[in-house]
N, C-alpha and C positions, 0 to 999 in steps of 0.2 A: 664480187663483194655485194653485200645486200643493199648498199646505197647507190649502186651503179645505175639502177632504174627503179621504177615504181611497181615492179612485178611482185606478186605474193611470194613470201618466204615460207619455208617449211623445215622441219627437223630431219636431218639426213642421217639415218641409222648407220649406214655403211662407213661413216667417218671413223668409228671405233675399229673396224676391221682394217681400214687403211693405216691408221696409226699403229695398230698392233703389228701388222706385217712389216711396216717400215722400221719399227724398233727392233723386231726380231731379226731383221736382216743385217743389223750392225755387228761389228766385232765386239767381243765382250768388254774391252776397255772403253769403247764408245758407249755401249749400252748402259753402263753404270752412270752415265751423265744424265740420263733421262728418267723422269718419274711420270709415266703415263697415267692419265685419268680417263674414266669412262664418261662420255657426255652425249652420245648419240641417241637420245630419246626425247619424246614429247613430255614435258613435265606436267601436263594436264591429263595424260593417258593413265588410266588405272592399271594398265599392264606395263607401265614403265619399268617397274622393278624386275619384271621377267626379262627384259632386255639386259639389265645389269647382271642378273644371274647367268644369263646365256654367255655374256662376255667372260665372266669368271670361269665358266665351264670350258669355253673354247680356248681360253688363253690363261691357264692356271699359273699363278705366281707372277704374272706380268703386271697387273694393275696395282696402283698405289693410292688411288683416290677416285672421287667422283666429281665431275664438273669440267669446265665452267658451265653450270646450269643457267641458261639464259631465261630470265623471268621478265620483270619489268625492265625494258631496255629501249628507252627513247624511241627513235624512229622505227626500230625493228619491231617493237610491239604493235605498231600500227599496220605493219606489213604482214603480220602473221594471220593465218586462217584460224578460225575456231575460237575457243575460250581463251581468255587472258591468263597467262601463266603468272603465278605468284608464289611466294616463299611458303605460305601456309596452305597450299592446295592439298586436298586429301590424297591425291595421287602420289605426293612426295613423302607422305608419312612412312610407307614401307621402304622407300629408298633410303631415308634417313636412318631407319632402324637397321637396315642391312649394312649401311656404312658403319654404324656402331659395332655391329657384330663382326665386321671384317677389319675393324680398327682403321677405317679409312677417314680422311678428312673430306669435307664437302665444300666445294668452291661455288658460291652463289653470286650471280649478277642480278641484283634487284635494286632498281632505282629508288631513292628515298623520297623523291618528289616528282612533280610534273614540270613541264616547260613554263607554265604561267604561274604556278603556285610555289611560293618560296618557303612554304611550311613543309615539314617532313610527313606528308599525308599518308605515305605508304609504309611508314616505319612500323606500325602495328603488325603488319604481315610478317616481317622479319622477326619481331619479338615473339610472336606466337610460335614460330618454329623453334627459336632458341629456348623458350620456356618448355615446350612440349617434348623436346629432345635434348635434355641436359647432358646426356652421355655421348652426343655426337659433336665432333669438332667442326666448326664452320669457319671458312675464310670468306669474308665479305669483300667482293671485288670492288675496288675503287671507292669504298665507303659509300656506295649507293649513288655515286655521281656519274652522270652521262652527259651527252651533248645538250647544252643549253639548260642543264639543271642547276639551279642556283639556290642553295640553302645557306643563308648567312650564319645560322646557328650550328653548323655542322660540327665544329670542334666540340661544342658543349654536348651535342647529341652523342658523338663518339665517346666522350669522356664518361657519360652516364652509362652507355651500353657496356663499355669495358669494365666498369666498376660493378655492374649488375650481373653480367653473364661471363663466367670463366671459360665458356666453350666457344668464344668468339675471337677471331683474329682478323686483321684488316690488311688488305693489299693496297699498296701506295702508288698504283700505276694509272695510266691513261689520263682522263680529264681531271681526276683528283690532283694528280701531280701538276698538270699544266695550268689549272685554274684556281688551285687552293694552296698547294705547297710552295710552288715557285711561280711568282708572277713578275713578268718582265725581268727575269734574271734575279729577282730578290726573293730570298727565302722567308717564309712565314715563321716568325718566332713562336707564335701560338702552337703551330703544329710541331715544332721542335720540342717545345715544353711537354706537349701531350705524349709524344713518342718516348721522351725520357721518363715520363710518369709511368708508362706501361711498356718498358723496353722489351718484354717478352712477347708482345702481341701484334707487332707490325712486321711487314716484309716487303721488300722491293720486288720488282718484276719488270717485264717489258710491255706486255699486252700486244706484242707484234703478231699479226695475223698472216697465215699463209706460208711464208718462207723466211728463213733466217737472214737472207740478203735484203729483206724489205725493211731496213732500218734498225735491225736488232742491236747492233753495236752502239748506235747513237742513243737508242732508248735506254740501254743499260748504263752507259757511261754518264748520261746526264744526271744520274742519281748521285754522282760524286759531290755535288754542291750540298745535298742533304747529308750524306754520310760524313763529310768533312766537318759538319756543324755538330755532330753527335759525339758523346763521350766514347772512348775507345772500346769499352765493353759493349756498349749499345750498338756500335757500328757493326761488330761481328755478328751480333744477334739479328739485326735488321737485314743485313746483307746475306746471311746464310743460315745461321743456327735456328732461327725461329721457324723457317720453312721445314728444315730437316726434323725439327722437334715434334711436328704434328703428323709426320708420315707414320705408317704402320711400324710397330715395334720390330718386326722381322727385317725391315729395311734399315732402321736406325742401328741395329746390331751389326750390320755389315761393315 
């Protein structure tokens, strides 16, 4: 894991090959449960789009999205070599364009603030991408919240973004869940109200890294406290339908 020591981190291109071979090795009924995304590229590399195209060529019909693209990411950003990745980097423009052409959603991890600054200082980077690529569907991982990121106005920020950009969806996992949605076992009514206001734009997940036995069940079932507080129709959307709805049309037709 990248926090095991203070060694430099890098983008591992072979991760997509490993995922592809693992999914393709499954029986057909198991394979249908997975929705593999392409993520093994450096988002500051002007040749990043060529890697995505290569994966599409090597594994035709397998991929269903792009991401999680790691951009501003708390401690990980400090451990990366080279230029700081950001949502509006010029290297990502052709990736976003290709995603639109392929009918792919794009999952972005881009922190909204820094450890010391409680203002959403990096929000313009995300908005630049949303405005420049209105035909590309974006999932914003954890609403831009990472370790020790504290933005008190986050609910209002998300409200404005969702009302402004119809190509944005929000993932409710990781530190967003732990530090904003549910605090000491108590659910935030402000977040419940926001989800009910935009019932088609949120989705649950696990954010479990590495292996399914690394706490996957606990991370998924903890969402029950949130789902139990939502209206019946909203529950089904947040738990399943919203994620399915932004997958490529060829997948949704299955």
